PLY file of the C-alpha trace (Angstrom):
ply
format ascii 1.0
element vertex 184
property float x
property float y
property float z
element edge 183
property int vertex1
property int vertex2
end_header
0.00 0.00 0.00
2.79 2.46 0.83
4.44 2.32 -2.62
1.10 3.28 -4.15
0.72 6.00 -1.54
4.20 7.25 -2.37
3.30 7.38 -6.05
0.00 9.20 -5.54
1.30 11.54 -2.83
3.98 12.88 -5.17
2.64 15.70 -7.30
3.46 15.37 -10.95
3.75 19.13 -11.54
7.20 20.18 -12.69
9.25 21.92 -10.03
12.23 24.12 -10.76
14.51 21.24 -9.75
12.31 18.79 -11.68
11.72 16.61 -8.60
8.27 15.96 -7.13
7.82 16.35 -3.38
6.20 13.73 -1.16
3.03 14.93 0.55
3.77 14.52 4.26
0.20 15.46 5.31
-1.12 12.69 3.00
1.19 10.12 4.59
0.15 11.26 8.07
-3.57 11.18 7.17
-3.12 7.55 6.05
-1.40 6.77 9.35
-4.18 8.46 11.35
-6.79 6.48 9.43
-4.91 3.25 10.13
-4.70 3.98 13.87
-8.35 5.07 13.92
-9.42 1.64 12.65
-6.97 -0.37 14.79
-7.27 -1.91 18.21
-3.95 -0.47 19.41
-3.70 1.05 22.84
-2.52 4.64 22.37
-0.26 5.91 25.13
0.62 9.58 25.55
3.64 10.78 27.51
3.98 14.51 28.20
7.25 15.79 29.65
7.62 19.34 30.96
10.63 20.41 33.03
11.81 16.79 33.41
8.44 15.73 34.85
6.50 13.16 32.83
2.83 12.31 32.87
1.42 9.28 31.08
-2.16 8.90 29.93
-4.14 7.06 27.30
-5.75 8.56 24.20
-8.89 7.26 22.55
-8.76 6.47 18.83
-11.37 9.19 18.30
-8.96 11.81 19.70
-5.85 10.57 17.89
-6.25 12.97 14.92
-6.45 15.92 17.31
-3.22 14.78 18.97
-1.57 14.53 15.53
-2.67 18.03 14.44
0.89 19.43 14.40
1.65 16.99 11.58
-1.73 17.19 9.86
-1.60 21.00 9.71
1.84 21.19 8.09
1.98 23.04 4.78
1.95 20.44 1.99
5.17 20.85 0.00
3.64 18.68 -2.74
1.23 21.56 -3.45
2.93 23.51 -6.28
1.98 26.86 -4.69
3.82 25.92 -1.51
6.50 23.62 -2.93
7.88 26.30 -5.25
9.36 27.91 -2.14
11.34 24.77 -1.26
14.12 22.71 -2.78
14.96 19.05 -2.45
18.53 18.22 -1.61
19.94 15.23 -3.41
18.53 11.96 -2.13
21.11 10.22 0.03
21.36 6.47 0.54
22.69 5.67 4.01
24.05 2.16 3.53
24.67 1.43 7.23
21.00 2.14 8.01
19.60 0.91 4.67
17.66 4.17 4.33
17.13 6.69 1.57
16.93 10.20 3.02
15.04 12.90 1.15
15.57 16.39 2.55
13.49 19.45 1.69
14.67 22.95 2.66
13.11 26.38 2.16
14.46 28.89 -0.35
13.43 31.65 2.11
15.07 31.27 5.52
11.96 32.79 7.16
9.67 29.93 6.04
7.70 28.01 8.70
9.16 24.63 7.73
12.92 24.87 8.16
13.63 21.28 7.18
11.61 18.23 6.25
13.25 14.81 5.98
11.62 11.62 4.82
13.42 8.36 5.50
12.50 5.47 3.23
13.57 1.84 3.51
14.24 0.65 -0.04
13.28 -2.89 -1.03
13.23 -4.45 -4.47
11.20 -7.39 -3.16
8.47 -5.74 -1.04
8.66 -2.25 -2.47
9.90 0.86 -0.72
8.44 1.67 2.72
8.31 4.92 4.63
10.42 4.60 7.78
10.05 7.99 9.45
9.41 11.67 8.88
11.29 14.48 10.61
10.10 18.07 10.43
11.59 21.21 11.97
9.45 24.34 12.15
10.17 27.81 13.49
7.78 30.70 13.92
8.75 34.07 15.36
6.80 37.26 16.00
6.86 40.12 18.50
5.53 37.77 21.23
8.50 35.41 20.94
9.30 32.24 19.07
8.02 28.70 18.82
10.27 25.94 17.52
9.01 22.41 16.93
11.07 19.31 16.24
8.70 16.59 15.11
9.35 12.90 14.46
6.81 10.43 13.08
7.97 6.80 13.21
5.73 5.06 10.69
3.31 2.54 12.22
4.74 3.09 15.73
4.80 6.52 17.33
5.22 10.24 16.99
6.90 12.89 19.09
6.71 16.69 19.12
9.28 18.74 21.03
8.03 22.32 21.39
10.35 25.06 22.61
8.76 28.43 23.41
10.83 31.55 24.00
8.90 34.61 25.16
10.61 37.99 25.60
12.18 38.29 29.05
11.11 34.75 30.01
13.10 31.55 30.35
12.82 29.05 27.51
10.10 26.41 28.02
10.26 22.96 26.45
7.40 20.47 26.22
7.74 16.96 24.80
4.66 15.03 23.72
5.07 11.44 22.57
2.29 9.10 21.47
2.92 5.40 20.92
0.54 2.82 19.53
2.53 0.00 18.00
5.93 0.39 19.55
7.88 -2.16 21.56
8.17 -1.21 25.21
11.97 -1.65 25.09
12.59 1.08 22.49
0 1
1 2
2 3
3 4
4 5
5 6
6 7
7 8
8 9
9 10
10 11
11 12
12 13
13 14
14 15
15 16
16 17
17 18
18 19
19 20
20 21
21 22
22 23
23 24
24 25
25 26
26 27
27 28
28 29
29 30
30 31
31 32
32 33
33 34
34 35
35 36
36 37
37 38
38 39
39 40
40 41
41 42
42 43
43 44
44 45
45 46
46 47
47 48
48 49
49 50
50 51
51 52
52 53
53 54
54 55
55 56
56 57
57 58
58 59
59 60
60 61
61 62
62 63
63 64
64 65
65 66
66 67
67 68
68 69
69 70
70 71
71 72
72 73
73 74
74 75
75 76
76 77
77 78
78 79
79 80
80 81
81 82
82 83
83 84
84 85
85 86
86 87
87 88
88 89
89 90
90 91
91 92
92 93
93 94
94 95
95 96
96 97
97 98
98 99
99 100
100 101
101 102
102 103
103 104
104 105
105 106
106 107
107 108
108 109
109 110
110 111
111 112
112 113
113 114
114 115
115 116
116 117
117 118
118 119
119 120
120 121
121 122
122 123
123 124
124 125
125 126
126 127
127 128
128 129
129 130
130 131
131 132
132 133
133 134
134 135
135 136
136 137
137 138
138 139
139 140
140 141
141 142
142 143
143 144
144 145
145 146
146 147
147 148
148 149
149 150
150 151
151 152
152 153
153 154
154 155
155 156
156 157
157 158
158 159
159 160
160 161
161 162
162 163
163 164
164 165
165 166
166 167
167 168
168 169
169 170
170 171
171 172
172 173
173 174
174 175
175 176
176 177
177 178
178 179
179 180
180 181
181 182
182 183
């Protein structure tokens, strides 16, 4: 299913670099749909100032928890993607991963970096491994930086760092797991 998703999530419009972007929101929507129809127990761990709190999330609320990913600008949209470039795809032999990196042409863009890690396979077809996204937003009230990691079919994590003028930096880590080994 993922190779087909990869094919359909790539826009066929010509980009300046001639490379189509993968639609991260489409991949995440497919993941949310999969979790929504599963019987997985969804665990949420929130860490603030080195204090963690664990709770459980219903499948009905999973999409709301994933909103940081679902609300990302879609670089596969030609109107948005024209402001980004794809670095050369890198094959990391030791990890058996292909890494696609997208970066903004304007250093003030919301998405500062988007990386998609794909496990290549000639037998089963390529599979998404994980998605990493860095965002940064700044205005007169301060800045918000997010480092987001989605491990396909397992978990996601959002590290949010808020810096308000004259205030100490605040960091909040939210991790949701649904199909992840306890030992990881």
